[in-house]
Residue, then its C-alpha position, 0 to 999 in steps of 0.5 A: m171898920a167895914a167902911i174903912v176896909a171897903e173904902l181902901s179896897g175901892n168897894p162900896v161903903p156899906t150902909p151903917a145900921y144901929t141897934n138901940t136896946c133899953y132894959c128895965v129890971v122890974g124885980k130880982d128875976y123879972g126884966i123887960s126890954v125894948v129894941a129898935m134898929y135904925k139905918l142911914a136913909s138912902d139919901g144919906g141925910a137922916i137916920e130912919k127906923i128899920a120896919n119890923a126890926g126889934g120889938v118888946s119883951p112879950l107879955d107872955a114871956s116865960s119866967e126863964n126869959l124874964k130872968r134872962e132879961v135881968a142878966y142881959a141888963h146887968s151885963w150891958y151895964k157892966n160892959f158900959v161902965k167898963d167901956v166908958f169909965l175904965 
């Protein structure tokens, strides 16, 4: 949407950025995730990973954080199914 608005108003089109998150539910109240962010390369020919963006669940994450990851995973799945199949 931002690209369309920029194009129509004669402004530079912003560089697209993408986020990828992978969740893993390890147990009832134990989840982890891996996040990476990407952008279109300056030459426009490839997608490259954004340095120092994203990360993994910390090894010393609190039980509350691990439980929250499970909630995020279930929320992502629910939204994905709704967006794709309904």
